[in-house]
N, C-alpha and C positions, 0 to 999 in steps of 0.2 A: 751323348753327343748332342750339341745344340744344332738347330737347323742351319745356323750360319756356318758352322764348322764342317758341314757335310760337303766334301769335295771329292768327286768321283771321276776316275779314269776307267773307261771300258777298253780292254785290250783284246784284239782279235788277231790271232796268228793265221796266216794263209799262204798258200802256194799253188799257183796255176789253176785257180778255181774262181775266176772273176765273175762268172754268171751266178754261181751259187752264193758267193759273197755279196753280190748286188741284192739278192733277196733278203739277206740279213740286214744290210744297211737300210733297205726300204722299210723293214719292220721297225728298226731303231728310230727312223725318222718319224714314225707315227706313234711313238710312245707317249702315253699320258704324262704330262708335266715336264716334258723334255725342255720346253722353253723356260720353265722356272728353275729346274735343277741344273740344266746346262752342263751335262757331263762332258768331259774331254774324251774323244775317241782316238785311240792309237791303233792303226792297222799295221801289223808287223808282217811286211811282205818278205817272205823267206826266199829271196832270189827267184821270183817267178819268171817264167819265160813268156808268159802271155802279157796282156796289157793291164795287169792289175794296178801297177803304180800310176799309170796315166789315168785310168778310169776312176780310181779313188780320188785323185786330185781334182778330176772333173766334177765328181759328185759333191766334193767338199765346197764347191762354189755356191751351191744352193742347198745348204743343209742348216737345220735350226741350231746347231751347236758346232764346236770346233772338231774337225777331223784332221789328223795328221797321218800320213803314211810314211813309214820308214822302210827303206830298202836295206835289208839285212842279208849280206852275202854269206855269213857263217851258217853252216848247215845245221838243220834240225829245229823242230818246233820249240824245244826248251831254250835253245840259244836265242831264237827270235823273241820269245816271251821275256827272257831276262834283259835283253837289250831294250825292249819296249818299256819294261818297268823302270829301267834306268832313265828313260826319257820322259816318263809320266810325271805329272804334277799333282795328281790327286792324293788325298789322304787314304782313300779307299780304292782298291783295285777290283774290278769285276772282269772275269774272264769268260769269253764266249768262243766256241769253235765256229769256224766259218760255215758249217753246214747245218746251223740251226736258224730259226727265226724266233723272235721274242714275243711273248704275250704283251698286249698293249699296257698292262699294269706292272710289268716287270721292274721298271725303273722306280716307281713309287714303292713297290714291295721291298726293294733293297734299302731305300731310304728309311722306311718304317722299321725294317729289321734292325738297323743299326741305331736308330733313335730310341726304339722301345725295348730293345733286348740287351742282354749282357754279354753275348758272344762276340768274339773278334774275327771269327771266320764263319762263313755260311755256305751251305750246299743247297742249291735250288732244285726244283723238279725238272725232269726231262721227259717229255711225252713225244709221241710220234706225230709227224705231220700228216694232215689229210692230203689226198684221199686214202693213202696207203693204210693208215691206222684203222680204217673201217673195212678193209679187205680181209675176209676170213683166212685166205691162203697166206697172206703176208703175216697176219697175226700168228699163224701156226709156225711159220718159218722163223719169225722173230723169237718165239718161245723156244724153239728147238735150238737155234744157234747162239742166241744172246750176243750177236756180233754188231748189233745196232744199239747204241746207248739208249737206255730207257730206265728211268729212276723215279720212283714215287713211293713214299711210305705213308703210314697212318698219319693224318694231319696233327694228331696229338703228340707225336714224337717230337722231342726237343733237341736231341743230339744224335749225330751219326759218327761212324768210326773212320770213314774214308771220304775221298773227294773224287768227283768226275769233272774233268777239265772242260766239259761242254757248258757248264753253268755253275761257277762258284765265285765267291767274293771274299776279300780279306783286307784287313788294315795293312797299309803299306809297311809300317814299321814291323809288323809281325812277319810278313813275307821276307823282309830284309834280314830279320834276326835269325831266321833258320837257313839263310843262305840262298834263297831263291830256288829255282829248279836245277836238278842235276842234269847237266847237258850231255851226259852219256846216255840218258834215257829219253824215251818218247819217239814219236814219228820223226823220221829223218836221221835217227841214231840207232838205238837198240830196237825201236819200234813201238814201245808202249810203256806204261807204268810210271810216267813222270808225276802224275797227279797222286797216285797211290803212295809213292815215295815221299812226296811233300806232306801228305796226311800223316805218314808214319813219323816224320821228323817233327811235325807240329805236336803230335801226341807226346813225343819224348821231351819236348820243351815245356809240357804242361798245358798246352793250348787245347781247349775243347772245341770241336767243330759243331756248330749249331745247324739245325735243319730249318729251312725257310720255305714252307709249303705254299706260299703265295707268289714266289718268284719263279715263274714258269717259262720254259723255252720248249720249242717243238723241233725235234731232230728230223732231218731229211732221211728217208728210207732209200738207201742205195741197194738195189736188188743184187748187185754184184757181191755184196757182203753176205747174202743169204744162200751160200753154197757150201758144200763140204770142203772144197779146196780153200776158200777164204777162212772157214772155221779152223782148218788145220794150220794155215799160215799164221793166223791171229794168235793161236795158243803157242805155237813155236816162238813167235816174237815175245809173247808174255813170259815164257820160260827163260829166254835169253836175258830179258830185262830184269826179271826177279833174281837171276843169278848175280847180276851186278849189285842189286840191293842187298842180297844176303848170300854170301859165298858158302854154299853147302858142300859137304864132303861127297865124294863119289858114292860112298856106301849109303849115305842118306838119300841121295838122288835115286839110286838103284832100288832101294827098299820101297820108296814111294812109287816108283815106276811099276814095280811088281804088284803093289797093292792096287794101283789104278787099273792094271790089266785084269786082276781078279774081280774088281768091282764091275768092270766093263762086261766081263763074261757073265757075271751073276745077273746084271740088269738086262742083258740081252736075252737070257733064258726067260726072265720074267716079263719081257716085252714092255718094259717101262722106258719109253723113249727119252724123256727129259733126263732121267737118271743115267741112262746109257750115254747120252751125249755129254753129260757133265763128266762122267768117267773118261770118255774118249778125249775130252778137252784136257783132262789132267795128264793123260798119256802123252799128248803132244807137248804139254807144258814141261813135263820132266825130260822129254827128249830134247827140247830146246835148251833146257838148263844143262843137260849133259853135254850138248854140243858146245855151249858157251864155256863150260868147264874145260873141255878138251882144247878149245881154241885159246883160252887164257894160258894154258900151260905151254902151248906152242909159241905164242907171241904175246906175252903179258902187256907190253907197251902199246899194242895195237888192238887190244881185246874188244874195244867198242867201235872200231872204225870200219869193219867189213860187213856189218849187217846191212841188209837191203833197205834203202831209204823209202819209207812209206808214210806219207802224210795223211793224218786222219782228220 
């Protein structure tokens, strides 16, 4: 890609979190080379009830590049993103969740990634925001629950197998070729896994996901996510979502559920907390999958419509 052809749209889905979104936009405003690269920013307002739409329009008046905010009444993060992509003008799409802030070199890192590399999709780093990242108790809970996005690999790694929606980027034509996001999945629909499913379809199309270790964002640490109840609900949503991706038989679900219970008992006896919580998460995962399976048999046409809407 030549420097002239680098045309970038940053897509930010959001719902009812204007104060958190404002922190992200402020970090974007301070990006190195934003005046030169001038990315288009599309905020996909998923029918917020707060003043998101008005606030973003106000911010756009004094911003170093174009910001557009789209009011998207269709429910769900995936629907909001697909509509935002349809409205985007960039050849490259970069996706950010509204509860991150970007490192000041993030924009240049994406430009370098596509100018100097061979990959057409990239996954960036997700670290935790300060001051929570330096709190030993927060670190312990993050490690236990794994419910706050955190992603960082060896910098020598060149490829990854999945995507995390908080910080990834892709050529527009590649995103379109695989059909965008599955709107049955993700926050506001099944609850999660829209990014995992996209990665799966990219792999099936022969597209390799590259790793971009210099494109860094910092994720907000919401203490409400660091509880047993949130952990449970998170894995139940994951199970429901994965059922939609891969419709397993009841026998297969029950077999995996029994194995997860056995692993949980084993690691409880050994007092290995991380392994115990990993097994506990699998139990909820397969219970969620079983629930989705039963729901699908009761009402196939409405299988994805009654899950609780939770925006991440």
